Biopython code that builds the backbone (N, CA, C, O; Angstrom):
import numpy as np
from Bio.PDB.StructureBuilder import StructureBuilder

atoms = [
    (1, "ASP", "N", (-28.288, 8.613, 6.954)),
    (1, "ASP", "CA", (-27.637, 7.524, 7.661)),
    (1, "ASP", "C", (-28.678, 6.830, 8.535)),
    (1, "ASP", "O", (-28.876, 7.202, 9.692)),
    (2, "PHE", "N", (-29.330, 5.836, 7.983)),
    (2, "PHE", "CA", (-30.413, 5.178, 8.708)),
    (2, "PHE", "C", (-29.943, 4.093, 9.658)),
    (2, "PHE", "O", (-30.733, 3.612, 10.470)),
    (3, "ILE", "N", (-28.674, 3.691, 9.584)),
    (3, "ILE", "CA", (-28.105, 2.743, 10.547)),
    (3, "ILE", "C", (-27.004, 3.470, 11.300)),
    (3, "ILE", "O", (-26.017, 3.906, 10.708)),
    (4, "ASN", "N", (-27.175, 3.596, 12.583)),
    (4, "ASN", "CA", (-26.208, 4.301, 13.419)),
    (4, "ASN", "C", (-25.088, 3.335, 13.813)),
    (4, "ASN", "O", (-25.289, 2.453, 14.648)),
    (5, "ALA", "N", (-23.928, 3.503, 13.220)),
    (5, "ALA", "CA", (-22.793, 2.622, 13.498)),
    (5, "ALA", "C", (-22.372, 2.674, 14.958)),
    (5, "ALA", "O", (-21.819, 1.703, 15.475)),
    (6, "ASP", "N", (-22.624, 3.786, 15.628)),
    (6, "ASP", "CA", (-22.241, 3.909, 17.033)),
    (6, "ASP", "C", (-22.994, 2.942, 17.934)),
    (6, "ASP", "O", (-22.538, 2.631, 19.034)),
    (7, "LEU", "N", (-24.144, 2.466, 17.471)),
    (7, "LEU", "CA", (-24.962, 1.565, 18.282)),
    (7, "LEU", "C", (-24.651, 0.090, 18.035)),
    (7, "LEU", "O", (-25.056, -0.771, 18.816)),
    (8, "LEU", "N", (-23.938, -0.199, 16.955)),
    (8, "LEU", "CA", (-23.604, -1.589, 16.642)),
    (8, "LEU", "C", (-22.452, -2.062, 17.525)),
    (8, "LEU", "O", (-21.528, -1.304, 17.823)),
    (9, "ARG", "N", (-22.523, -3.321, 17.936)),
    (9, "ARG", "CA", (-21.507, -3.885, 18.836)),
    (9, "ARG", "C", (-20.728, -5.034, 18.209)),
    (9, "ARG", "O", (-19.796, -5.561, 18.816)),
    (10, "ASP", "N", (-21.106, -5.419, 17.001)),
    (10, "ASP", "CA", (-20.465, -6.551, 16.330)),
    (10, "ASP", "C", (-19.486, -6.014, 15.283)),
    (10, "ASP", "O", (-19.907, -5.455, 14.270)),
    (11, "PRO", "N", (-18.178, -6.182, 15.527)),
    (11, "PRO", "CA", (-17.199, -5.653, 14.578)),
    (11, "PRO", "C", (-17.372, -6.185, 13.156)),
    (11, "PRO", "O", (-17.172, -5.445, 12.193)),
    (12, "LYS", "N", (-17.740, -7.447, 13.018)),
    (12, "LYS", "CA", (-17.895, -8.022, 11.681)),
    (12, "LYS", "C", (-19.086, -7.394, 10.951)),
    (12, "LYS", "O", (-19.031, -7.176, 9.741)),
    (13, "ALA", "N", (-20.158, -7.104, 11.689)),
    (13, "ALA", "CA", (-21.305, -6.419, 11.090)),
    (13, "ALA", "C", (-20.910, -5.003, 10.666)),
    (13, "ALA", "O", (-21.349, -4.513, 9.625)),
    (14, "LEU", "N", (-20.087, -4.361, 11.472)),
    (14, "LEU", "CA", (-19.617, -3.012, 11.132)),
    (14, "LEU", "C", (-18.749, -3.026, 9.878)),
    (14, "LEU", "O", (-18.855, -2.133, 9.038)),
    (15, "ILE", "N", (-17.899, -4.030, 9.753)),
    (15, "ILE", "CA", (-17.060, -4.139, 8.555)),
    (15, "ILE", "C", (-17.950, -4.350, 7.328)),
    (15, "ILE", "O", (-17.733, -3.727, 6.289)),
    (16, "GLU", "N", (-18.937, -5.216, 7.447)),
    (16, "GLU", "CA", (-19.823, -5.464, 6.305)),
    (16, "GLU", "C", (-20.625, -4.213, 5.949)),
    (16, "GLU", "O", (-20.785, -3.896, 4.771)),
    (17, "LEU", "N", (-21.124, -3.509, 6.949)),
    (17, "LEU", "CA", (-21.849, -2.265, 6.693)),
    (17, "LEU", "C", (-20.916, -1.252, 6.019)),
    (17, "LEU", "O", (-21.309, -0.567, 5.076)),
    (18, "GLY", "N", (-19.690, -1.167, 6.510)),
    (18, "GLY", "CA", (-18.712, -0.268, 5.905)),
    (18, "GLY", "C", (-18.392, -0.640, 4.470)),
    (18, "GLY", "O", (-18.229, 0.236, 3.621)),
    (19, "ARG", "N", (-18.302, -1.936, 4.192)),
    (19, "ARG", "CA", (-18.054, -2.388, 2.814)),
    (19, "ARG", "C", (-19.177, -1.932, 1.898)),
    (19, "ARG", "O", (-18.939, -1.457, 0.788)),
    (20, "GLN", "N", (-20.397, -2.082, 2.379)),
    (20, "GLN", "CA", (-21.547, -1.668, 1.570)),
    (20, "GLN", "C", (-21.520, -0.166, 1.328)),
    (20, "GLN", "O", (-21.778, 0.301, 0.219)),
    (21, "ARG", "N", (-21.208, 0.572, 2.363)),
    (21, "ARG", "CA", (-21.148, 2.035, 2.217)),
    (21, "ARG", "C", (-20.029, 2.454, 1.276)),
    (21, "ARG", "O", (-20.191, 3.393, 0.497)),
    (22, "SER", "N", (-18.912, 1.774, 1.342)),
    (22, "SER", "CA", (-17.810, 2.081, 0.433)),
    (22, "SER", "C", (-18.215, 1.785, -1.011)),
    (22, "SER", "O", (-17.896, 2.554, -1.918)),
    (23, "THR", "N", (-18.905, 0.689, -1.218)),
    (23, "THR", "CA", (-19.383, 0.336, -2.552)),
    (23, "THR", "C", (-20.306, 1.413, -3.111)),
    (23, "THR", "O", (-20.319, 1.673, -4.314)),
    (24, "LEU", "N", (-21.073, 2.033, -2.227)),
    (24, "LEU", "CA", (-21.983, 3.108, -2.626)),
    (24, "LEU", "C", (-21.290, 4.471, -2.678)),
    (24, "LEU", "O", (-21.941, 5.503, -2.838)),
    (25, "GLU", "N", (-19.966, 4.461, -2.540)),
    (25, "GLU", "CA", (-19.149, 5.675, -2.535)),
    (25, "GLU", "C", (-19.499, 6.609, -1.378)),
    (25, "GLU", "O", (-19.385, 7.830, -1.493)),
    (26, "GLN", "N", (-19.919, 6.024, -0.280)),
    (26, "GLN", "CA", (-20.181, 6.765, 0.958)),
    (26, "GLN", "C", (-18.986, 6.525, 1.885)),
    (26, "GLN", "O", (-19.119, 5.948, 2.964)),
    (27, "ASN", "N", (-17.823, 6.983, 1.435)),
    (27, "ASN", "CA", (-16.580, 6.633, 2.119)),
    (27, "ASN", "C", (-16.452, 7.225, 3.513)),
    (27, "ASN", "O", (-15.836, 6.604, 4.380)),
    (28, "GLU", "N", (-17.006, 8.390, 3.755)),
    (28, "GLU", "CA", (-16.959, 8.958, 5.108)),
    (28, "GLU", "C", (-17.741, 8.074, 6.083)),
    (28, "GLU", "O", (-17.296, 7.837, 7.206)),
    (29, "LEU", "N", (-18.907, 7.590, 5.648)),
    (29, "LEU", "CA", (-19.710, 6.700, 6.498)),
    (29, "LEU", "C", (-19.033, 5.337, 6.648)),
    (29, "LEU", "O", (-19.105, 4.719, 7.710)),
    (30, "ALA", "N", (-18.380, 4.874, 5.588)),
    (30, "ALA", "CA", (-17.642, 3.614, 5.661)),
    (30, "ALA", "C", (-16.512, 3.727, 6.682)),
    (30, "ALA", "O", (-16.314, 2.831, 7.503)),
    (31, "LEU", "N", (-15.782, 4.823, 6.625)),
    (31, "LEU", "CA", (-14.682, 5.028, 7.567)),
    (31, "LEU", "C", (-15.187, 5.012, 9.007)),
    (31, "LEU", "O", (-14.542, 4.447, 9.890)),
    (32, "LYS", "N", (-16.327, 5.623, 9.235)),
    (32, "LYS", "CA", (-16.915, 5.628, 10.578)),
    (32, "LYS", "C", (-17.167, 4.190, 11.062)),
    (32, "LYS", "O", (-16.908, 3.870, 12.222)),
    (33, "CYS", "N", (-17.668, 3.337, 10.176)),
    (33, "CYS", "CA", (-17.905, 1.936, 10.534)),
    (33, "CYS", "C", (-16.594, 1.218, 10.862)),
    (33, "CYS", "O", (-16.508, 0.482, 11.845)),
    (34, "PHE", "N", (-15.583, 1.442, 10.033)),
    (34, "PHE", "CA", (-14.305, 0.763, 10.242)),
    (34, "PHE", "C", (-13.619, 1.233, 11.529)),
    (34, "PHE", "O", (-13.029, 0.433, 12.255)),
    (35, "LEU", "N", (-13.702, 2.518, 11.795)),
    (35, "LEU", "CA", (-13.125, 3.037, 13.048)),
    (35, "LEU", "C", (-13.837, 2.449, 14.255)),
    (35, "LEU", "O", (-13.202, 2.137, 15.262)),
    (36, "ARG", "N", (-15.143, 2.298, 14.161)),
    (36, "ARG", "CA", (-15.919, 1.699, 15.260)),
    (36, "ARG", "C", (-15.527, 0.232, 15.451)),
    (36, "ARG", "O", (-15.392, -0.227, 16.585)),
    (37, "ALA", "N", (-15.344, -0.502, 14.360)),
    (37, "ALA", "CA", (-14.927, -1.902, 14.464)),
    (37, "ALA", "C", (-13.563, -2.002, 15.142)),
    (37, "ALA", "O", (-13.343, -2.878, 15.979)),
    (38, "LYS", "N", (-12.656, -1.108, 14.782)),
    (38, "LYS", "CA", (-11.325, -1.097, 15.413)),
    (38, "LYS", "C", (-11.441, -0.766, 16.891)),
    (38, "LYS", "O", (-10.759, -1.366, 17.722)),
    (39, "GLU", "N", (-12.298, 0.184, 17.219)),
    (39, "GLU", "CA", (-12.539, 0.556, 18.618)),
    (39, "GLU", "C", (-13.030, -0.638, 19.431)),
    (39, "GLU", "O", (-12.745, -0.743, 20.624)),
    (40, "LEU", "N", (-13.764, -1.532, 18.787)),
    (40, "LEU", "CA", (-14.287, -2.726, 19.458)),
    (40, "LEU", "C", (-13.284, -3.873, 19.479)),
    (40, "LEU", "O", (-13.612, -4.970, 19.933)),
    (41, "GLY", "N", (-12.066, -3.637, 18.993)),
    (41, "GLY", "CA", (-11.009, -4.631, 19.094)),
    (41, "GLY", "C", (-10.670, -5.390, 17.825)),
    (41, "GLY", "O", (-9.789, -6.249, 17.846)),
    (42, "GLU", "N", (-11.339, -5.102, 16.731)),
    (42, "GLU", "CA", (-11.059, -5.804, 15.475)),
    (42, "GLU", "C", (-9.763, -5.269, 14.859)),
    (42, "GLU", "O", (-9.529, -4.061, 14.835)),
    (43, "ASP", "N", (-8.932, -6.176, 14.366)),
    (43, "ASP", "CA", (-7.690, -5.792, 13.688)),
    (43, "ASP", "C", (-7.332, -6.865, 12.671)),
    (43, "ASP", "O", (-6.245, -7.439, 12.720)),
    (44, "SER", "N", (-8.243, -7.131, 11.759)),
    (44, "SER", "CA", (-8.058, -8.204, 10.785)),
    (44, "SER", "C", (-7.490, -7.660, 9.473)),
    (44, "SER", "O", (-7.469, -6.453, 9.231)),
    (45, "ALA", "N", (-7.034, -8.588, 8.642)),
    (45, "ALA", "CA", (-6.545, -8.212, 7.320)),
    (45, "ALA", "C", (-7.666, -7.563, 6.510)),
    (45, "ALA", "O", (-7.433, -6.594, 5.787)),
    (46, "LEU", "N", (-8.877, -8.097, 6.633)),
    (46, "LEU", "CA", (-10.006, -7.512, 5.909)),
    (46, "LEU", "C", (-10.248, -6.077, 6.341)),
    (46, "LEU", "O", (-10.430, -5.199, 5.498)),
    (47, "LEU", "N", (-10.254, -5.831, 7.631)),
    (47, "LEU", "CA", (-10.475, -4.471, 8.116)),
    (47, "LEU", "C", (-9.377, -3.542, 7.621)),
    (47, "LEU", "O", (-9.664, -2.431, 7.176)),
    (48, "ASN", "N", (-8.138, -3.974, 7.692)),
    (48, "ASN", "CA", (-7.041, -3.113, 7.236)),
    (48, "ASN", "C", (-7.092, -2.873, 5.739)),
    (48, "ASN", "O", (-6.765, -1.779, 5.280)),
    (49, "GLN", "N", (-7.495, -3.877, 4.969)),
    (49, "GLN", "CA", (-7.659, -3.664, 3.536)),
    (49, "GLN", "C", (-8.757, -2.646, 3.269)),
    (49, "GLN", "O", (-8.608, -1.780, 2.407)),
    (50, "MET", "N", (-9.859, -2.746, 4.004)),
    (50, "MET", "CA", (-10.964, -1.811, 3.810)),
    (50, "MET", "C", (-10.555, -0.389, 4.212)),
    (50, "MET", "O", (-10.934, 0.576, 3.548)),
    (51, "PHE", "N", (-9.786, -0.260, 5.290)),
    (51, "PHE", "CA", (-9.226, 1.049, 5.641)),
    (51, "PHE", "C", (-8.399, 1.583, 4.471)),
    (51, "PHE", "O", (-8.503, 2.757, 4.114)),
    (52, "GLY", "N", (-7.578, 0.712, 3.879)),
    (52, "GLY", "CA", (-6.745, 1.123, 2.758)),
    (52, "GLY", "C", (-7.563, 1.645, 1.590)),
    (52, "GLY", "O", (-7.217, 2.658, 0.982)),
    (53, "ILE", "N", (-8.640, 0.955, 1.282)),
    (53, "ILE", "CA", (-9.495, 1.388, 0.174)),
    (53, "ILE", "C", (-10.106, 2.753, 0.474)),
    (53, "ILE", "O", (-10.074, 3.651, -0.368)),
    (54, "VAL", "N", (-10.657, 2.905, 1.665)),
    (54, "VAL", "CA", (-11.324, 4.167, 2.019)),
    (54, "VAL", "C", (-10.320, 5.318, 2.057)),
    (54, "VAL", "O", (-10.596, 6.403, 1.543)),
    (55, "TYR", "N", (-9.163, 5.084, 2.660)),
    (55, "TYR", "CA", (-8.153, 6.153, 2.711)),
    (55, "TYR", "C", (-7.598, 6.472, 1.318)),
    (55, "TYR", "O", (-7.119, 7.583, 1.088)),
    (56, "SER", "N", (-7.659, 5.517, 0.394)),
    (56, "SER", "CA", (-7.201, 5.829, -0.959)),
    (56, "SER", "C", (-8.115, 6.863, -1.616)),
    (56, "SER", "O", (-7.682, 7.598, -2.504)),
    (57, "PHE", "N", (-9.362, 6.923, -1.188)),
    (57, "PHE", "CA", (-10.300, 7.925, -1.702)),
    (57, "PHE", "C", (-10.292, 9.202, -0.865)),
    (57, "PHE", "O", (-10.353, 10.308, -1.403)),
    (58, "LEU", "N", (-10.216, 9.038, 0.462)),
    (58, "LEU", "CA", (-10.324, 10.195, 1.357)),
    (58, "LEU", "C", (-8.982, 10.825, 1.699)),
    (58, "LEU", "O", (-8.915, 12.006, 2.042)),
    (59, "GLY", "N", (-7.911, 10.039, 1.608)),
    (59, "GLY", "CA", (-6.601, 10.523, 2.015)),
    (59, "GLY", "C", (-6.406, 10.367, 3.513)),
    (59, "GLY", "O", (-7.369, 10.148, 4.249)),
    (60, "PRO", "N", (-5.206, 10.475, 3.953)),
    (60, "PRO", "CA", (-3.990, 10.586, 3.147)),
    (60, "PRO", "C", (-3.617, 9.235, 2.531)),
    (60, "PRO", "O", (-3.856, 8.184, 3.126)),
    (61, "VAL", "N", (-3.036, 9.277, 1.346)),
    (61, "VAL", "CA", (-2.679, 8.057, 0.627)),
    (61, "VAL", "C", (-1.647, 7.246, 1.406)),
    (61, "VAL", "O", (-1.634, 6.018, 1.323)),
    (62, "GLU", "N", (-0.786, 7.920, 2.156)),
    (62, "GLU", "CA", (0.205, 7.205, 2.966)),
    (62, "GLU", "C", (-0.488, 6.285, 3.971)),
    (62, "GLU", "O", (-0.021, 5.179, 4.242)),
    (63, "LYS", "N", (-1.599, 6.755, 4.514)),
    (63, "LYS", "CA", (-2.353, 5.947, 5.473)),
    (63, "LYS", "C", (-2.984, 4.747, 4.763)),
    (63, "LYS", "O", (-3.062, 3.658, 5.332)),
    (64, "ALA", "N", (-3.427, 4.943, 3.537)),
    (64, "ALA", "CA", (-3.962, 3.837, 2.739)),
    (64, "ALA", "C", (-2.886, 2.770, 2.555)),
    (64, "ALA", "O", (-3.142, 1.581, 2.741)),
    (65, "ALA", "N", (-1.685, 3.205, 2.189)),
    (65, "ALA", "CA", (-0.579, 2.263, 1.970)),
    (65, "ALA", "C", (-0.226, 1.519, 3.254)),
    (65, "ALA", "O", (0.008, 0.311, 3.222)),
    (66, "GLU", "N", (-0.186, 2.222, 4.378)),
    (66, "GLU", "CA", (0.127, 1.581, 5.665)),
    (66, "GLU", "C", (-0.872, 0.481, 5.985)),
    (66, "GLU", "O", (-0.486, -0.610, 6.405)),
    (67, "HIS", "N", (-2.150, 0.762, 5.788)),
    (67, "HIS", "CA", (-3.176, -0.239, 6.097)),
    (67, "HIS", "C", (-3.109, -1.420, 5.135)),
    (67, "HIS", "O", (-3.266, -2.566, 5.554)),
    (68, "CYS", "N", (-2.879, -1.156, 3.864)),
    (68, "CYS", "CA", (-2.743, -2.257, 2.904)),
    (68, "CYS", "C", (-1.531, -3.117, 3.240)),
    (68, "CYS", "O", (-1.606, -4.344, 3.180)),
    (69, "ASP", "N", (-0.425, -2.488, 3.589)),
    (69, "ASP", "CA", (0.773, -3.231, 3.972)),
    (69, "ASP", "C", (0.506, -4.089, 5.207)),
    (69, "ASP", "O", (0.956, -5.232, 5.288)),
    (70, "ARG", "N", (-0.221, -3.536, 6.156)),
    (70, "ARG", "CA", (-0.560, -4.302, 7.370)),
    (70, "ARG", "C", (-1.421, -5.508, 7.013)),
    (70, "ARG", "O", (-1.214, -6.599, 7.546)),
    (71, "ALA", "N", (-2.378, -5.320, 6.122)),
    (71, "ALA", "CA", (-3.238, -6.430, 5.701)),
    (71, "ALA", "C", (-2.410, -7.537, 5.052)),
    (71, "ALA", "O", (-2.627, -8.718, 5.322)),
    (72, "VAL", "N", (-1.462, -7.155, 4.198)),
    (72, "VAL", "CA", (-0.602, -8.139, 3.537)),
    (72, "VAL", "C", (0.253, -8.875, 4.571)),
    (72, "VAL", "O", (0.439, -10.087, 4.469)),
    (73, "THR", "N", (0.765, -8.159, 5.551)),
    (73, "THR", "CA", (1.570, -8.779, 6.611)),
    (73, "THR", "C", (0.725, -9.746, 7.437)),
    (73, "THR", "O", (1.180, -10.837, 7.781)),
    (74, "GLN", "N", (-0.494, -9.345, 7.752)),
    (74, "GLN", "CA", (-1.370, -10.189, 8.564)),
    (74, "GLN", "C", (-1.794, -11.456, 7.835)),
    (74, "GLN", "O", (-1.916, -12.517, 8.446)),
    (75, "ALA", "N", (-2.016, -11.348, 6.544)),
    (75, "ALA", "CA", (-2.513, -12.490, 5.770)),
    (75, "ALA", "C", (-1.856, -12.501, 4.393)),
    (75, "ALA", "O", (-2.451, -12.046, 3.416)),
    (76, "PRO", "N", (-0.626, -13.020, 4.313)),
    (76, "PRO", "CA", (0.121, -12.982, 3.050)),
    (76, "PRO", "C", (-0.601, -13.646, 1.872)),
    (76, "PRO", "O", (-0.328, -13.314, 0.719)),
    (77, "GLY", "N", (-1.500, -14.560, 2.146)),
    (77, "GLY", "CA", (-2.228, -15.240, 1.085)),
    (77, "GLY", "C", (-3.523, -14.557, 0.679)),
    (77, "GLY", "O", (-4.252, -15.065, -0.172)),
    (78, "TYR", "N", (-3.813, -13.415, 1.277)),
    (78, "TYR", "CA", (-5.059, -12.690, 1.011)),
    (78, "TYR", "C", (-4.858, -11.807, -0.215)),
    (78, "TYR", "O", (-4.341, -10.694, -0.120)),
    (79, "GLY", "N", (-5.273, -12.320, -1.359)),
    (79, "GLY", "CA", (-5.019, -11.653, -2.629)),
    (79, "GLY", "C", (-5.611, -10.262, -2.749)),
    (79, "GLY", "O", (-5.014, -9.392, -3.384)),
    (80, "HIS", "N", (-6.774, -10.033, -2.153)),
    (80, "HIS", "CA", (-7.403, -8.713, -2.244)),
    (80, "HIS", "C", (-6.531, -7.628, -1.609)),
    (80, "HIS", "O", (-6.492, -6.495, -2.090)),
    (81, "ALA", "N", (-5.841, -7.978, -0.537)),
    (81, "ALA", "CA", (-4.959, -6.999, 0.104)),
    (81, "ALA", "C", (-3.799, -6.635, -0.820)),
    (81, "ALA", "O", (-3.430, -5.466, -0.933)),
    (82, "HIS", "N", (-3.227, -7.643, -1.477)),
    (82, "HIS", "CA", (-2.150, -7.384, -2.432)),
    (82, "HIS", "C", (-2.650, -6.522, -3.585)),
    (82, "HIS", "O", (-1.964, -5.594, -4.014)),
    (83, "TRP", "N", (-3.839, -6.827, -4.082)),
    (83, "TRP", "CA", (-4.402, -6.079, -5.196)),
    (83, "TRP", "C", (-4.630, -4.617, -4.798)),
    (83, "TRP", "O", (-4.300, -3.704, -5.556)),
    (84, "SER", "N", (-5.200, -4.401, -3.597)),
    (84, "SER", "CA", (-5.452, -3.030, -3.141)),
    (84, "SER", "C", (-4.155, -2.247, -3.035)),
    (84, "SER", "O", (-4.094, -1.078, -3.416)),
    (85, "ARG", "N", (-3.121, -2.891, -2.519)),
    (85, "ARG", "CA", (-1.821, -2.224, -2.389)),
    (85, "ARG", "C", (-1.240, -1.918, -3.766)),
    (85, "ARG", "O", (-0.684, -0.841, -3.982)),
    (86, "ALA", "N", (-1.368, -2.848, -4.680)),
    (86, "ALA", "CA", (-0.833, -2.646, -6.023)),
    (86, "ALA", "C", (-1.544, -1.510, -6.744)),
    (86, "ALA", "O", (-0.925, -0.817, -7.551)),
    (87, "GLN", "N", (-2.815, -1.303, -6.475)),
    (87, "GLN", "CA", (-3.552, -0.219, -7.109)),
    (87, "GLN", "C", (-2.986, 1.142, -6.713)),
    (87, "GLN", "O", (-3.004, 2.079, -7.511)),
    (88, "LEU", "N", (-2.495, 1.252, -5.512)),
    (88, "LEU", "CA", (-1.885, 2.526, -5.072)),
    (88, "LEU", "C", (-0.624, 2.807, -5.879)),
    (88, "LEU", "O", (-0.381, 3.951, -6.262)),
    (89, "VAL", "N", (0.170, 1.795, -6.137)),
    (89, "VAL", "CA", (1.391, 1.957, -6.919)),
    (89, "VAL", "C", (1.038, 2.202, -8.383)),
    (89, "VAL", "O", (1.636, 3.059, -9.035)),
    (90, "LYS", "N", (0.074, 1.454, -8.895)),
    (90, "LYS", "CA", (-0.317, 1.568, -10.300)),
    (90, "LYS", "C", (-0.822, 2.968, -10.639)),
    (90, "LYS", "O", (-0.540, 3.505, -11.711)),
    (91, "SER", "N", (-1.576, 3.548, -9.701)),
    (91, "SER", "CA", (-2.137, 4.867, -9.967)),
    (91, "SER", "C", (-1.126, 5.988, -9.770)),
    (91, "SER", "O", (-1.403, 7.154, -10.053)),
    (92, "GLY", "N", (0.061, 5.608, -9.275)),
    (92, "GLY", "CA", (1.099, 6.607, -9.063)),
    (92, "GLY", "C", (0.935, 7.388, -7.777)),
    (92, "GLY", "O", (1.667, 8.344, -7.521)),
    (93, "GLU", "N", (-0.031, 6.978, -6.968)),
    (93, "GLU", "CA", (-0.281, 7.692, -5.714)),
    (93, "GLU", "C", (0.752, 7.362, -4.649)),
    (93, "GLU", "O", (1.013, 8.162, -3.750)),
    (94, "GLN", "N", (1.336, 6.175, -4.760)),
    (94, "GLN", "CA", (2.276, 5.731, -3.733)),
    (94, "GLN", "C", (3.406, 4.979, -4.405)),
    (94, "GLN", "O", (3.165, 4.090, -5.222)),
    (95, "ALA", "N", (4.618, 5.324, -4.073)),
    (95, "ALA", "CA", (5.772, 4.629, -4.673)),
    (95, "ALA", "C", (6.035, 3.296, -4.017)),
    (95, "ALA", "O", (6.967, 2.590, -4.403)),
]
sb = StructureBuilder()
sb.init_structure("model")
sb.init_model(0)
sb.init_chain("A")
sb.init_seg("    ")
for serial, (resi, resn, name, xyz) in enumerate(atoms, 1):
    if name == "N":
        sb.init_residue(resn, " ", resi, " ")
    sb.init_atom(name, np.array(xyz, "f"), 0.0, 1.0, " ", f" {name:<3s}", serial, name[0])
structure = sb.get_structure()
């Protein structure tokens, strides 16, 4: 972990770093970035969608669904949030 998320102060930079880590299947490190962004006051549809993706891999799946639902509520036109939520239903992980 060459970038210490605890030292970053920009929530948007933390979300982007977390996205990159999630893409690399470093979901524990991604979650750390997203939690830090939330701690700094971020509560966007993008952040909640990213929480949903990470929790879909790490569990609990219910938490993934909650975050995806929140993202859809925050930004009904944000297609990625709808897609992430639908993947939970499609995989049978969440009714």
